[in-house]
C-alpha positions in Angstrom: 128.6 100.4 102.4 131.6 99.1 100.5 130.8 101.1 97.2 132.5 98.2 95.0 130.3 95.7 96.7 127.2 97.7 96.0 128.3 98.4 92.2 128.8 94.9 91.2 125.1 93.9 91.2 122.7 93.7 88.3 118.7 94.3 89.1 116.5 92.9 86.7 113.2 91.3 86.2 113.2 87.8 87.3 113.2 84.7 85.2 111.8 81.1 85.6 115.6 80.2 86.2 115.6 82.4 89.4 112.9 81.0 91.1 115.0 78.2 92.8 117.3 81.5 94.0 114.7 83.3 95.5 113.0 80.3 97.2 116.6 79.7 99.0 116.4 83.3 100.3 112.9 82.9 101.6 114.0 79.7 103.0 117.1 81.3 104.7 115.3 84.2 106.2 112.3 81.7 107.6 115.1 79.3 109.3 116.5 82.7 110.7 113.3 83.7 112.3 112.8 80.0 113.5 116.3 80.3 115.3 115.3 83.4 117.0 117.9 85.4 115.0 115.6 87.5 113.2 112.1 88.9 113.4 110.1 89.5 110.1 106.8 87.8 111.1 106.9 85.3 108.4 105.5 81.6 108.6 106.9 78.6 106.8 104.4 76.9 104.6 102.3 80.2 104.8 104.3 83.3 103.5 106.3 83.3 101.7 106.7 80.3 99.5 107.6 79.3 96.2 104.0 79.9 94.9 104.5 83.7 96.1 107.4 83.9 94.0 105.6 82.2 91.0 102.5 84.5 91.2 104.7 87.5 91.0 106.9 86.0 88.0 103.7 85.2 86.2 102.3 89.1 86.8 105.6 90.2 85.3 106.5 92.2 88.4 109.0 89.9 90.0 112.5 91.5 90.3 115.8 90.1 91.3 119.2 91.0 92.6 122.0 89.1 91.1 125.5 89.3 92.6 128.9 87.2 92.5 126.8 84.9 90.0 123.8 84.2 92.4 120.4 85.6 93.2 120.9 87.9 96.4 117.6 89.8 96.8 114.2 90.1 95.3 111.3 92.1 95.5 107.7 92.5 93.8 107.3 96.3 92.3 103.9 96.9 91.1 100.7 99.2 91.5 98.8 97.0 93.9 97.8 98.4 97.0 97.0 95.7 99.7 93.3 95.7 101.1 94.7 96.7 104.4 96.3 100.1 103.3 92.9 101.4 103.5 93.6 101.6 107.4 96.6 103.8 107.0 96.6 107.7 107.1 98.6 108.2 104.1 100.0 111.8 103.8 99.5 111.9 100.1 96.2 111.3 98.4 97.7 110.1 95.0 95.3 108.5 92.6 96.0 104.6 92.3 97.7 105.3 89.0 100.5 107.2 90.4 101.3 104.9 93.6 104.0 102.4 93.1 104.3 99.8 95.5 107.4 97.8 96.8 106.3 94.3 98.1 108.5 91.3 99.9 111.8 92.8 99.5 114.3 90.4 100.7 118.2 90.2 101.1 119.8 86.7 101.5 121.3 86.4 105.0 124.5 85.7 103.2 124.6 88.7 101.3 123.8 91.4 104.3 125.8 94.2 104.5 126.7 94.7 101.0 124.3 97.4 100.4 121.5 95.2 98.5 118.8 96.6 100.3 119.6 100.1 99.7 120.2 99.6 96.2 117.1 97.8 95.8 114.9 100.5 97.1 116.9 103.1 94.8 116.0 100.8 91.9 112.4 100.8 93.1 112.3 104.6 93.5 113.9 105.3 90.0 111.5 102.6 88.6 108.5 104.3 90.2 109.7 107.6 88.5 110.3 106.3 85.3 106.5 104.9 85.5 105.0 108.3 86.7 104.6 107.5 90.1 105.3 110.2 92.6 104.1 108.4 95.5 105.8 105.4 96.8 104.2 102.8 99.5 105.3 99.9 101.0 104.7 97.8 104.3 106.3 95.6 106.8 105.5 93.6 109.9 105.8 96.0 112.9 107.9 93.6 114.7 110.5 93.8 111.6 112.5 96.5 113.4 115.1 96.2 110.8 113.2 97.0 108.0 111.4 99.8 109.6 114.9 101.3 110.7 116.3 101.1 107.3 113.4 102.6 105.5 113.1 105.8 108.0 117.0 106.2 106.9 115.9 106.1 103.3 113.0 108.8 104.0 110.0 106.9 104.3 107.4 108.0 107.0 105.2 105.5 108.9 101.7 106.5 108.0 100.0 103.9 111.1 99.8 100.5 112.1 96.7 98.4 111.3 96.1 94.8 113.0 95.3 92.3 110.0 95.4 89.0 108.7 98.3 89.9 106.0 99.2 87.0 103.3 97.7 84.4 105.3 99.2 85.1 108.5 97.0 86.5 111.3 97.6 88.9 114.1 99.7 91.0 112.1 100.3 94.4 113.1 101.1 95.9 109.6 103.2 99.3 109.5 102.4 101.4 106.3 105.3 103.4 104.6 105.2 106.3 102.3 107.6 108.5 100.6 106.9 111.5 97.7 109.3 111.8 95.3 108.1 114.8 93.7 105.7 115.8 91.1 106.2 113.8 87.7 
């Protein structure tokens, strides 16, 4: 990772003006999936959509990474665990108010290789610590091997795979990931 490239980003809470940039990232990733160059398990018109971003914006838990004058990554960070999480074998039996969840981490294809995903996960971990949440959880589609590999490198443990309908997409094999960042 180029330290200079990773250092020139700003992660902040999203604003209305960021929605077009976030949707452009969704569309670019969907186009990569449709062309067979990427496997994340998304479906155009189902998930993620502009409404996905708008719902997160309205809830106040949508974050973006701005770099070189544009939006290059986004995610949602909150304490909401998906219903499917009940099927995972979590290693830590943390109360809900001590669990922080990362949802829909996206990096624009044109910004890959700049350390954006790693920087966003570090931000998420720091955010969780500042909010008293030592237990970190997230999920990904089992076919998203790139995300699974990254999360493993960053110290996340897979807590199982459950078949589910996820964000309106049927037949998803959902992988639960967890990391404990210590006693708060």
